C-alpha positions as protocol buffer text, in pm:
chain_id: "A"
residue {
  index: 1
  type: UNK
  ca { x: 6256 y: 2608 z: 18239 }
}
residue {
  index: 2
  type: UNK
  ca { x: 6191 y: 2255 z: 18355 }
}
residue {
  index: 3
  type: UNK
  ca { x: 6296 y: 2073 z: 18667 }
}
residue {
  index: 4
  type: UNK
  ca { x: 6426 y: 1724 z: 18602 }
}
residue {
  index: 5
  type: UNK
  ca { x: 6304 y: 1438 z: 18811 }
}
residue {
  index: 6
  type: UNK
  ca { x: 5951 y: 1572 z: 18862 }
}
residue {
  index: 7
  type: UNK
  ca { x: 5793 y: 1314 z: 18634 }
}
residue {
  index: 8
  type: UNK
  ca { x: 5589 y: 1576 z: 18446 }
}
residue {
  index: 9
  type: UNK
  ca { x: 5608 y: 1628 z: 18075 }
}
residue {
  index: 10
  type: UNK
  ca { x: 5785 y: 1939 z: 17960 }
}
residue {
  index: 11
  type: UNK
  ca { x: 5544 y: 2202 z: 17828 }
}
residue {
  index: 12
  type: UNK
  ca { x: 5663 y: 2434 z: 17550 }
}
residue {
  index: 13
  type: UNK
  ca { x: 5690 y: 2798 z: 17644 }
}
residue {
  index: 14
  type: UNK
  ca { x: 5480 y: 3030 z: 17430 }
}
residue {
  index: 15
  type: UNK
  ca { x: 5619 y: 3353 z: 17565 }
}
residue {
  index: 16
  type: UNK
  ca { x: 5599 y: 3532 z: 17234 }
}
residue {
  index: 17
  type: UNK
  ca { x: 5242 y: 3423 z: 17168 }
}
residue {
  index: 18
  type: UNK
  ca { x: 5102 y: 3549 z: 17495 }
}
residue {
  index: 19
  type: UNK
  ca { x: 4863 y: 3841 z: 17474 }
}
residue {
  index: 20
  type: UNK
  ca { x: 5089 y: 4029 z: 17714 }
}
residue {
  index: 21
  type: UNK
  ca { x: 5427 y: 4085 z: 17548 }
}
residue {
  index: 22
  type: UNK
  ca { x: 5605 y: 4375 z: 17711 }
}
residue {
  index: 23
  type: UNK
  ca { x: 5979 y: 4374 z: 17643 }
}
residue {
  index: 24
  type: UNK
  ca { x: 5944 y: 4730 z: 17512 }
}
residue {
  index: 25
  type: UNK
  ca { x: 5714 y: 4872 z: 17781 }
}
residue {
  index: 26
  type: UNK
  ca { x: 5388 y: 4822 z: 17592 }
}
residue {
  index: 27
  type: UNK
  ca { x: 5221 y: 4538 z: 17408 }
}
residue {
  index: 28
  type: UNK
  ca { x: 5461 y: 4438 z: 17130 }
}
residue {
  index: 29
  type: UNK
  ca { x: 5185 y: 4326 z: 16892 }
}
residue {
  index: 30
  type: UNK
  ca { x: 5000 y: 4657 z: 16919 }
}
residue {
  index: 31
  type: UNK
  ca { x: 5327 y: 4848 z: 16882 }
}
residue {
  index: 32
  type: UNK
  ca { x: 5438 y: 4659 z: 16572 }
}
residue {
  index: 33
  type: UNK
  ca { x: 5092 y: 4669 z: 16416 }
}
residue {
  index: 34
  type: UNK
  ca { x: 5074 y: 5045 z: 16473 }
}
residue {
  index: 35
  type: UNK
  ca { x: 5412 y: 5105 z: 16312 }
}
residue {
  index: 36
  type: UNK
  ca { x: 5322 y: 4884 z: 16014 }
}
residue {
  index: 37
  type: UNK
  ca { x: 4984 y: 5054 z: 15969 }
}
residue {
  index: 38
  type: UNK
  ca { x: 5138 y: 5401 z: 15973 }
}
residue {
  index: 39
  type: UNK
  ca { x: 5448 y: 5308 z: 15772 }
}
residue {
  index: 40
  type: UNK
  ca { x: 5339 y: 5520 z: 15474 }
}
residue {
  index: 41
  type: UNK
  ca { x: 5346 y: 5836 z: 15690 }
}
residue {
  index: 42
  type: UNK
  ca { x: 5660 y: 6019 z: 15808 }
}
residue {
  index: 43
  type: UNK
  ca { x: 5720 y: 5958 z: 16179 }
}
residue {
  index: 44
  type: UNK
  ca { x: 5785 y: 6256 z: 16404 }
}
residue {
  index: 45
  type: UNK
  ca { x: 5819 y: 6077 z: 16740 }
}
residue {
  index: 46
  type: UNK
  ca { x: 5819 y: 5719 z: 16868 }
}
residue {
  index: 47
  type: UNK
  ca { x: 5844 y: 5610 z: 17230 }
}
residue {
  index: 48
  type: UNK
  ca { x: 5819 y: 5235 z: 17274 }
}
residue {
  index: 49
  type: UNK
  ca { x: 5836 y: 5258 z: 17655 }
}
residue {
  index: 50
  type: UNK
  ca { x: 5557 y: 5514 z: 17676 }
}
residue {
  index: 51
  type: UNK
  ca { x: 5365 y: 5362 z: 17386 }
}
residue {
  index: 52
  type: UNK
  ca { x: 5333 y: 5678 z: 17176 }
}
residue {
  index: 53
  type: UNK
  ca { x: 5370 y: 5718 z: 16800 }
}
residue {
  index: 54
  type: UNK
  ca { x: 5328 y: 6061 z: 16643 }
}
residue {
  index: 55
  type: UNK
  ca { x: 5338 y: 6109 z: 16269 }
}
residue {
  index: 56
  type: UNK
  ca { x: 5430 y: 6425 z: 16089 }
}
residue {
  index: 57
  type: UNK
  ca { x: 5180 y: 6580 z: 15848 }
}
residue {
  index: 58
  type: UNK
  ca { x: 5102 y: 6351 z: 15557 }
}
residue {
  index: 59
  type: UNK
  ca { x: 4960 y: 6471 z: 15228 }
}
residue {
  index: 60
  type: UNK
  ca { x: 4810 y: 6213 z: 14995 }
}
residue {
  index: 61
  type: UNK
  ca { x: 4944 y: 6283 z: 14643 }
}
residue {
  index: 62
  type: UNK
  ca { x: 4591 y: 6227 z: 14510 }
}
residue {
  index: 63
  type: UNK
  ca { x: 4453 y: 6499 z: 14738 }
}
residue {
  index: 64
  type: UNK
  ca { x: 4720 y: 6770 z: 14779 }
}
residue {
  index: 65
  type: UNK
  ca { x: 4477 y: 7015 z: 14940 }
}
residue {
  index: 66
  type: UNK
  ca { x: 4445 y: 6809 z: 15256 }
}
residue {
  index: 67
  type: UNK
  ca { x: 4690 y: 6673 z: 15513 }
}
residue {
  index: 68
  type: UNK
  ca { x: 4658 y: 6458 z: 15823 }
}
residue {
  index: 69
  type: UNK
  ca { x: 4861 y: 6388 z: 16135 }
}
residue {
  index: 70
  type: UNK
  ca { x: 4806 y: 6083 z: 16358 }
}
residue {
  index: 71
  type: UNK
  ca { x: 4892 y: 6003 z: 16719 }
}
residue {
  index: 72
  type: UNK
  ca { x: 4868 y: 5646 z: 16844 }
}
residue {
  index: 73
  type: UNK
  ca { x: 4879 y: 5575 z: 17216 }
}
residue {
  index: 74
  type: UNK
  ca { x: 4911 y: 5224 z: 17352 }
}
residue {
  index: 75
  type: UNK
  ca { x: 4770 y: 5237 z: 17703 }
}
residue {
  index: 76
  type: UNK
  ca { x: 4820 y: 4886 z: 17836 }
}
residue {
  index: 77
  type: UNK
  ca { x: 5051 y: 4588 z: 17818 }
}
residue {
  index: 78
  type: UNK
  ca { x: 4770 y: 4353 z: 17716 }
}
residue {
  index: 79
  type: UNK
  ca { x: 4642 y: 4302 z: 17364 }
}
residue {
  index: 80
  type: UNK
  ca { x: 4296 y: 4451 z: 17412 }
}
residue {
  index: 81
  type: UNK
  ca { x: 4080 y: 4692 z: 17215 }
}
residue {
  index: 82
  type: UNK
  ca { x: 4074 y: 4945 z: 17498 }
}
residue {
  index: 83
  type: UNK
  ca { x: 4453 y: 4944 z: 17514 }
}
residue {
  index: 84
  type: UNK
  ca { x: 4471 y: 5147 z: 17194 }
}
residue {
  index: 85
  type: UNK
  ca { x: 4378 y: 5509 z: 17130 }
}
residue {
  index: 86
  type: UNK
  ca { x: 4414 y: 5683 z: 16796 }
}
residue {
  index: 87
  type: UNK
  ca { x: 4377 y: 6058 z: 16747 }
}
residue {
  index: 88
  type: UNK
  ca { x: 4396 y: 6239 z: 16416 }
}
residue {
  index: 89
  type: UNK
  ca { x: 4421 y: 6600 z: 16304 }
}
residue {
  index: 90
  type: UNK
  ca { x: 4324 y: 6718 z: 15960 }
}
residue {
  index: 91
  type: UNK
  ca { x: 4395 y: 7039 z: 15776 }
}
residue {
  index: 92
  type: UNK
  ca { x: 4284 y: 7171 z: 15439 }
}
residue {
  index: 93
  type: UNK
  ca { x: 4457 y: 7425 z: 15223 }
}
residue {
  index: 94
  type: UNK
  ca { x: 4265 y: 7750 z: 15188 }
}
residue {
  index: 95
  type: UNK
  ca { x: 4423 y: 8042 z: 15012 }
}
residue {
  index: 96
  type: UNK
  ca { x: 4773 y: 7904 z: 15064 }
}
residue {
  index: 97
  type: UNK
  ca { x: 4723 y: 7851 z: 15438 }
}
residue {
  index: 98
  type: UNK
  ca { x: 4651 y: 7531 z: 15627 }
}
residue {
  index: 99
  type: UNK
  ca { x: 4324 y: 7550 z: 15820 }
}
residue {
  index: 100
  type: UNK
  ca { x: 4200 y: 7303 z: 16083 }
}
residue {
  index: 101
  type: UNK
  ca { x: 3922 y: 7078 z: 15954 }
}
residue {
  index: 102
  type: UNK
  ca { x: 3711 y: 6813 z: 16128 }
}
residue {
  index: 103
  type: UNK
  ca { x: 3813 y: 6449 z: 16121 }
}
residue {
  index: 104
  type: UNK
  ca { x: 3533 y: 6199 z: 16078 }
}
residue {
  index: 105
  type: UNK
  ca { x: 3501 y: 5967 z: 16378 }
}
residue {
  index: 106
  type: UNK
  ca { x: 3474 y: 5676 z: 16134 }
}
residue {
  index: 107
  type: UNK
  ca { x: 3826 y: 5752 z: 16008 }
}
residue {
  index: 108
  type: UNK
  ca { x: 3979 y: 5715 z: 16355 }
}
residue {
  index: 109
  type: UNK
  ca { x: 3768 y: 5403 z: 16424 }
}
residue {
  index: 110
  type: UNK
  ca { x: 3884 y: 5247 z: 16096 }
}
residue {
  index: 111
  type: UNK
  ca { x: 4250 y: 5308 z: 16184 }
}
residue {
  index: 112
  type: UNK
  ca { x: 4199 y: 5149 z: 16527 }
}
residue {
  index: 113
  type: UNK
  ca { x: 4029 y: 4848 z: 16367 }
}
residue {
  index: 114
  type: UNK
  ca { x: 4313 y: 4803 z: 16117 }
}
residue {
  index: 115
  type: UNK
  ca { x: 4577 y: 4817 z: 16394 }
}
residue {
  index: 116
  type: UNK
  ca { x: 4386 y: 4575 z: 16620 }
}
residue {
  index: 117
  type: UNK
  ca { x: 4328 y: 4328 z: 16337 }
}
residue {
  index: 118
  type: UNK
  ca { x: 4695 y: 4341 z: 16239 }
}
residue {
  index: 119
  type: UNK
  ca { x: 4803 y: 4293 z: 16604 }
}
residue {
  index: 120
  type: UNK
  ca { x: 4579 y: 3989 z: 16642 }
}
residue {
  index: 121
  type: UNK
  ca { x: 4717 y: 3846 z: 16316 }
}
residue {
  index: 122
  type: UNK
  ca { x: 5073 y: 3895 z: 16442 }
}
residue {
  index: 123
  type: UNK
  ca { x: 4985 y: 3712 z: 16762 }
}
residue {
  index: 124
  type: UNK
  ca { x: 4824 y: 3424 z: 16570 }
}
residue {
  index: 125
  type: UNK
  ca { x: 5136 y: 3394 z: 16354 }
}
residue {
  index: 126
  type: UNK
  ca { x: 5353 y: 3376 z: 16667 }
}
residue {
  index: 127
  type: UNK
  ca { x: 5134 y: 3099 z: 16810 }
}
residue {
  index: 128
  type: UNK
  ca { x: 5171 y: 2889 z: 16494 }
}
residue {
  index: 129
  type: UNK
  ca { x: 5551 y: 2898 z: 16509 }
}
């Protein structure tokens, strides 16, 4: 919005490119990047106002004896590394039953890095428009 008669040049509004985009309750870049990153997994629950994405169990066809479930929580409206938390559960098939198995910390860290990188890329693309 500009006020005429002020003598100042009109500055373009970069609302979409700001690091704080919150029309859905959480940072839109983190939200979109999370959904894109997890798009290969079936979604069980999504809450854009609360910033929670929960996948259902996913079994990689190349490794049918293992399945994983992921929960992504977006904790802030700003695009920051500490605004994202990823948790994962892993199970392995033993004797026809699914048994809890440890998840490597590096796996969760890698998922967070992928989401953050994608969110930053989305923001950069919005700035260029």
